[in-house]
N, C-alpha and C positions, 0 to 999 in steps of 0.2 A: 897317767891317763887311764891305765887299766883299772885302777882302784876307783877312779871317778865314774867310769862306765858301770862298774859293779854296784856302786852306791846308788846310781840313778835307777838301775834295773830293780834293785831291792826296794827302793822307795816306791816305785810304780807298783810292784807286786803287793806290797803291804797296804798301800792306799786303796788299790782295787779290792783287796780282801776286806778291808775295813768298811768300804762303801757297801759291798755285798752283804756283809753281816748286819750293818746298821739298817739296811732296807727291809730286813725281816725281824719282826719282834714277836716274842713268845706271848701268847694270849691264852687265858683259861676262862671258859664260860661254864656257868652252872647249868646242868641238865635237870637234875632232880636233887633237891636239898631240903631236908626236913622230915616231917612225919606225914605219912599217907595211910589211908584206909584202902585195903584191897578187898573187894567183894567177891563172893564165890563165883559168880558168873560174869564178872565184868573186870578184866584186868586193868591195871594202871599202865598207860602207854605214854611214853615221852618221845616226841618226834625230833630228829636231828637232821639238819641239812649240812652236808660237807660240800662247799663250793670250791671247785678246782681253781677258779680265778683268784680267789682271795685267801685260800687256806692251803697250807702244806704241812707235811709231817703230822698228821692228825691222830690223836690217841684219845680213846674213851676210857676213863678209869674211875674207880670209886669203890665204896663199900655199902653193904646193906645188912640190916639186922631186923629180924621179926621180933617185935616186942609184945605182941598180944595176939591171941587167937588159939584155937584148939583144933588140931595140933599146931604148934608154933613153927610151921615151915611153909615155904612157898617155892614156886618156880620163877626163875629169872632168865630172860632171854635178851639177846641183841639180834635183831633181824634186819636184813635189807628190806627195802620197801616191798619188793615183789614177794619175798617169803613171808613178810608180815601179813599181807592180804591172803595168802594161802592159809596161814595159821588161824586167821580170824574167820575164814570162810565156812560154809556149811558142808562142803564136800569132804568127806573123811579121807579119801585118797589124796586130795590136794593138801589137806592138813598134814598128813603123814609125810608128804614130800617137802614140806617147809624145812629148810636147813638153817639153823641159827648160826651166827658167827660166834656166839657165846651162849652157853646154857649151864644153869645150875638147878638141878631138880630136887625138889622137896628138901631144901636146906634152910636152917634157921638163920645163918649168916654167911657172908661170902664177899669176895673181892672180884671186881670186874676190871679187866684190862684187855682192850681190843684196839688194834691199829685199824683205822678206817681209810678207805679210798674215797674219792669224790662220789657222792650219791646221797640218797635219803635212807635213813635208818630209824629204827624204833627200839627203845629200851622198854622191856615189858616186865612188870611184876604181876605174876599170875597166880590165881587160886582156883583155876578152872577145874582142877581134879576134885574139888569139894562141891557137894550139892548145895550147901547153904553155909552161912556164917561169914565172918569177916576176919581179916588179919590186919594188924597195924604194923607198919614198917618204919624204920628210920633209915634214911639213905642220904648219901652224899656222893653224887656222880657228876663228874666234870668232863668237859671236852677241852683238851689242850692242843694247840696248833701254832704254827708259825704264820703270822700275817704276811701276805705277799704284797 
């Protein structure tokens, strides 16, 4: 009798765990993939929405490489929506107060890896420190999450 009760409890626990795991599926969405031109006064921006109702365990990851331009480097940021608008604004004090979740300054290549909470975010490839000219980048940035 004791063995039977133990087997029933183990079966219930394993069934519950299986149903919970099957209810969540890993998903990967492309954010930026391919070749892009980044102009001196106009950064490339990619908007990301992390929905708390449908997404869990969210991670933004990827690589970027500058393939053309002089010098062959650029800035890469990940901002929350609030900090993105500070970064893009006219007020120099507000710009200085923008806090990126990720930053890579004047690099030719790099890796992005950021855990994201629910909200709106922007991935920015910027050449704003240059007065003129363009940069060409190759990038592969993805958003991975568990579907709820």
